[in-house]
N, C-alpha and C positions, 0 to 999 in steps of 0.2 A: 504494499499500500504506499501511496505518496499522497500528500495533501496537494490539491490543485485549485487554482483560483480561476473561476470562469470569467469570461470577458463581458458578460451582460451587466447592465446597470439596473440598480433598483431606483425607486422613487426618491424624493427628498428624505434625507437622513440627518438627524441632529448631531451635535457634537459627540465625539467618540465616548467620553466618560459616562454620559448620560445614556447613550445607546447600549453600551455593554451592560449596564445595570438592568436593563429591560429585556435582554436576550434570554430566552428560555429554551429548553430542549424537551422533546417528547418522542415516544415511539409513534411511527406512522400508523395510520388507522384505515382500514378498508381497502378494497381493490383499487379504487380510483387513485388514492394517494400512492399505492404501490406502483401503479402504471406511471404516475408522474415522477415518482422517485427514480425508477428504473430508466425512464426516457432521459432525465436530466444527466445521469451518470453516463449513459451511452453517448449523449451529444456533447457534454461539457467536460468530462473527465478525460485526461489524456490516454487512459487505457481503453476507453471506449467499450467498456464491459461492466455490466452491473451484477454479474453472477457472483455467488458466494457459496462456500462449501461448508457442509455440516450444519451445526446449529447457528442461526442467524437472527440478530436483532438489527432493525433499521431505525435510525434516529434522524429527526429533522430539528434544526435550530431555527427559531422564529424571532422576528422583531415585529410586534404589533400586527401579527398574522401573516407577515411576509416571511417566506422561506429565505434564509440567509446561508445555511450550510447544511450538508447531508453527511451522515456517518453510517458506515456498515460495520457491525461487530459480528464476527463469525468464529468458527472453531479454530483452534491454534494449529500451527504447522506441525506435521508429524515429527520431523527431525530437524533440530537446529542446534549444531554443536556449540555455538557461543551461548545460546540460552541454557542448554542443558548443563554446560560447565558452570555457568553463573548460579544455577539452582542446586549444583552439586548432586545431580541425579545420575543414577546408574541407568543402564539400558532398560532394565525391568521397571524402575521408577518412572521413566518416561512414559511407558505404556500405561502405568497404573494411575499417574497423576496429570497427564496432559489435559484431561477434561476440566481441570481447574483453571485453565488459562483461556483467554479469548484473544482474538486478533482484530485490530482495527484495519480491515482490509480495503476500505474506501473512505476518502475524506475529500469532500468537494466544497469549497467556499464559493458562494455565488456572487457576492459583490466584487467589483473589479479590484485588482491589487492596489494597495495603497490607501483604499478608502477607510478601512478599519484595521490598522496594523495589529491590534491585539485581539481580534475577533477570534482567530483560530485557537489560540491558547485558552481563551475564555470558554469556548464551546468544549474543548477537550476536558477542561476541569469539570464542567457541568455534567457531561456524559459519564465521566469516571466516578463522580460522586453518586450517581443513581444506578450505575451499571450493576453492582452486586445485588441490589434488591430486585431489579428487573430480571436479571438472569436467573435468579433463584426462583422468582415466581413463575417464569416461563418455563424453565427446564427441570426444576425441582432440586437443584444443588447449587452451591455458591461458585463464584468465580474469584480468584485471588490475585490475578496478574493479567495485564494486557500487553500484547506485543504488536509491533508494527514495522513495516519496512520503508525506508526513505531511499529514493533513487538519488545518489550523489551527483549524477550527471545533470540533474534538474533542480534539486532542492538541497538545502543545508540543514533541515531539520530544526529551524529556529523556533517554530511554535511548540515543538515537543520539548525543546530545552527550556523554553519559557514556562511550560506546564510541569516542569520537574521530572520529565521522563529521563531514563538513563540509557545512554548509547553503549552497546556491547560489542561493536565491531562489524566487519563486513560478513556477509554470508558467502556461500560457495557458488552462488549464481544459479541455483536451481529454482524453478517455479513449479508449484503444485498444480497438476492438471487432472486430478481425480482423487478418489478416496485413498489410493495406495501409492501413487506414482508421481514422480516429478519430471520435468523436462529441463535440460540444461540450456539456460538462456545466455550463457557466456557473458553475464552482466551482473556482477555482485552488487548487492544493496546493503545499506546500513541497517542493522537491527537495533531498535529501541524498545525498552520495556518500562512499565509502570506498575508498581505494587499497590493493590487496592486495600490499604489499611496498614496500620503501624506494625502489626505482627504477621502480615501476610507472608513475608519471605521465610520467617521462622516456621510457620506452619507448613509451607511448601517444602522446606529443607529438612523437616523432622525425620528421624530414622523410621518411625512408625506413623503412618497416616491416621489422623483421627477418624473415628467411625463416622461422623457426620459428613466428612469429605469424601467417603467412598460411594456415596449414593449414585453419583452420575457415571460411575465407571462400570462398563460391562465386564463380565467374567473374562479373564485373560486365559488364553492357552497356557499350559504349563511351559516352564522355561526349558531350553535345550539341555538335556542331561549331560552333554559331553562338551568340553572346552572347544572353541572354534578351531583351534590349531590342530585338533585331532580329526576334524571332519573329513579332510582330504584323504586320510588313511582309510576311513570307513568306505568312502566311495570307490577308492582304488581296490580295496579288498573285495567288495561286492562285485566290482566290474570283472575281476578275474574268476569268480566262483559262482555267480548266479547267471545262468543263461537267460536270454531274453525270449519268452514264449510268444511274443507278439509278431504279427506280420509287419515286416519292416516298411511296407508302404505307408506313408502318412504318420510315422512315428514322430513326435515332437520332442518328448522328454526322454533323456537317456534312462535306461533301466536302472543303473547304479544309483543315480540321484533320487529317483522316485522311490525305490525300495529303501534307500538310505533314510529319506525323510519319514517313511512310514514306520520304519524300525525305530527311529529316534522318538517318533510321536508315541508309539506303543510303550517304549521304555520310560517315557515321561508320564504315562498314565492315561493316555487318550484311548478311547474305546469306539471304534467304528469309523467308516470313511469320512463322515462329516466332521467329527473331531479331529481326524488326521489332516483334513483339508484346512481347517482353521489354524492348526498348528503350523502347516506349511505357509500359510499367509503371514504368520507372525514372524517367520524368519527374516532377518535382515539381509541385505544383498551380500554382505560379506559372508555370512553363513552359506547363502545360496551358492556363491562362487566356489567355496571350499567343497561343496557337496557335488560340484560339476553340473549345476543347473544350466539350462539353455539361456544364452544372452537374449535379452529383450531386443528385438529388431529395431534399429534406429535410436536406441538409448544407450548412452554410455554408462558403464559401471552398474547396470540393472540386469536382473535375471528373473526368468519366469519359473513358477512352480506348478505342478499339475493341479487341476481342479478336482472337486469331490468325485465327479463322474469318472475321471481317469483312474483315480485310486481305487474306486469300486470295481472297475473292469480289471485292472491290473491284479489286484489281490484275489480276484476270483480265478485268475490264471496261474499265478505264481505257486510253485511248490512250497508248502509251509516248512517241510523238513529242510529244504535247501536254504530257506531264509533263516531258520533257527541255527543250522550249522554255520552259516555265514556269519551271523552276528556273534555266536559263541566263539568261533575262530578268530574273529577280529579282536574280541576282548582278550582272548588268550595271547594274541600277538602283543597287545599293549601291556599285558601283565603276564610275562612268561614264568613267573615263579611257581614252583610245584604247589598243588592245592593241598592244604592241610586240614581245613575244616570246611564242611559243606552244610548248609541249612536247607531243609525242606520247607517250601513256601507255597502253599496252595492259594490260588486266586480263582474266583468266579466272575466270568464275564457275562453279565446278564443280557447284553444286547447281541450276543453271538449264538450261533446255533451249536447244539451239543455235538461232540465228536461222534463219528459213526460207531455203531455197536461192534464189538470184536470178541465177545466172550465165548461164542460158539466156534469161532475161527481160530482161536489161539489157545492151545492147551495149557500153556504156561500161565496165562492170565486166569483161566478157570481153576487151575490148581491153587494159585495164590488166593483167589477169592474164597475157596473152599478152606484154606488153612488159617483164616482169620480167627483170632482168639476172641475178639469183641462180639458179644451177642448182637444178633441182627438188629434188634430194636435200638441198639446203642451206637451203631455205626453211622458214619456220615451218609446222607442221602445219596442215591445214585445220581449221576450226572446227565439226568434225562431231560431237564428243563433249560439248562444253560450250559455254556462251555466252561469247563473247569480245567485250569492249567495248573501243574505243579512245577515250580522252578527249583532247580538245584544250584544254589548260589553261595559265593563265599561271603565272609563278613564285610568285605569291601565292595559288595554288590556286583561282583563279576558273575555273569551267568555262565555256568558250566554246561548245563543240560536242561532240557524242558520236555515235559510230556503232556499230552491232552488226554484226559480221563474218558475212556469210552462211555457212552451214554447208558449202557447196560450194566455198569459196575460203578464202584466208588473209588475215592482217592487212595484208600488204604491198599486195595488190591492192585490197582494200577502201579503204584510205587513198588509194591512187593515184587511184581512181575517184571519191573524195569531194572531193579537193582543188580541182577546178575549180568546185565549187559554193560555195566559201567565198570571202569578200572578204579577201584577204591582202595587199593593196597596202601596202607599207612595213612588213610584218611579218617578223620573223626566226623561221623554223620550225626547231625542234631535234628530231631523232629519232635513234634508234639505227641501227646499220648495216643493219638489215633494210630500211629505207627509202631506202637509197643506191642509187636506181635512175635511170638516165640520163634516162628520160622524166620523172620527177618533178623532177629538177634543172632540166631545160630548161623545163618548164611553169611552175615557180615563178618563175624569173627573167625568162623571155621573155614569158610570157602573162599572169602575174598581178602582176608588179612586186614580188615578195617576195624575201627572201633565205633561205638555208638554212645550217644547220650540221649536216652528217651525218658519219658516220664510215665508215671502210673497214676491213675485216678479212678473214680468210682464207675466209669463206664466199662472197665474190665473187672468186674466184681471178684472173680476167682483169683486172678493174679494179685489183685490188690489185697484181698484178705490173706493170701499166702505171704506177701511181702510184710504185712503188719505182724503176722505170726512169727516170722523168721528174723526180722530185723528189730533191733532194739529201739531205733528211732531214726530221724533223718540223718544222712550222711553226705559228705561232698563227693563229687564225681572222682573216679580213680580209674587208672588203666596202666598199660605198659609204659606209656609216655606221660610225663607229668604235664598236663595241659591246664 
């Protein structure tokens, strides 16, 4: 935004000091005033554009019923390094707190230059004085700071300086052209800001945002669970190990970048293609570049991510075992130290279909189910209503293996049948009481050279009663290796 002075003349005006005292500002009202407002901006403002992005308030300054200035307040810019550094915000805080900022995106003074030299700063002060109340009433949450851009090739920002705004330095020359993207205008502008209240900056910079200030923020996708510097290795690892099942004709997004994004999204806690697509949109362009995303045609340093429909189609085609092996192999490459401790961690994904039935096709699974010590009424329910996954992971959250529980059995049987397939020599396996099965304990120690730390509780009444009878009381874990 830059202030602009129109060339049109108003009628007879009194001396400046008396006129400024009678100037007032208000929000425009009705469709007729909106059409007049937009027409004046298109005809008189040098940008020739009345459009604003996001949440918008339009003000008119009047003197005795005559319009003397127009201002547009809209949603703040997505990314501004000088502003974000000034507010001491991390990348995550920018996403969480940007709704507390507004942008003065248009400012048009209608009288000819030189008639009212202090009119612009006076109007700015009046608008900023009422903006917090208007914004809160209109959108349901407060605004704490206003930003604007001044074109240094046209203006010096005198009115902003007179109104006590603060200059933060030049931008990088990008102009916002949509909800998510910017165009490089090759024309940096000066960034100015104004805090709306004595403690506004302290509230914006606080380590934890007040509950009252979170009202206007929509739920954010979870943060990327991997440092940006490691994303390139994930894309490279998947590129070598996951074949592309798609018809090459018309493919826009590399398989490694799409699968890498989906893998990170699921690791961050996303469930389903819609959540994965929202996670993808939240990635900054640096993260997208490291993941090998497709460059946006005609835009410098910008990269596209797949949409929800692309993720939905791709996840229906990709082999889940290949994806699991690829992610587990990449984590093993990052952390090659031998595994010493493994946790069993079961997760229920309620928006995913259960895994296919396998009890009648796999004798080992049927045998494991029959060997369960836990009474049937005390066992975990069968995975027939939602997808149940069991992760084998280290205390450092490294995924070593993962299984999907078949819909015709439960977590205990699926784990018991899978343990013989793993190399667990010298590993301590930790699981909850559901896995305290005699066959599991025997197999881990006698057949695989592993150790275990399981628990006993009332859902195994026979074993629990025997332990109470044989043991004098609680005791710490023990084994061949002091852990």
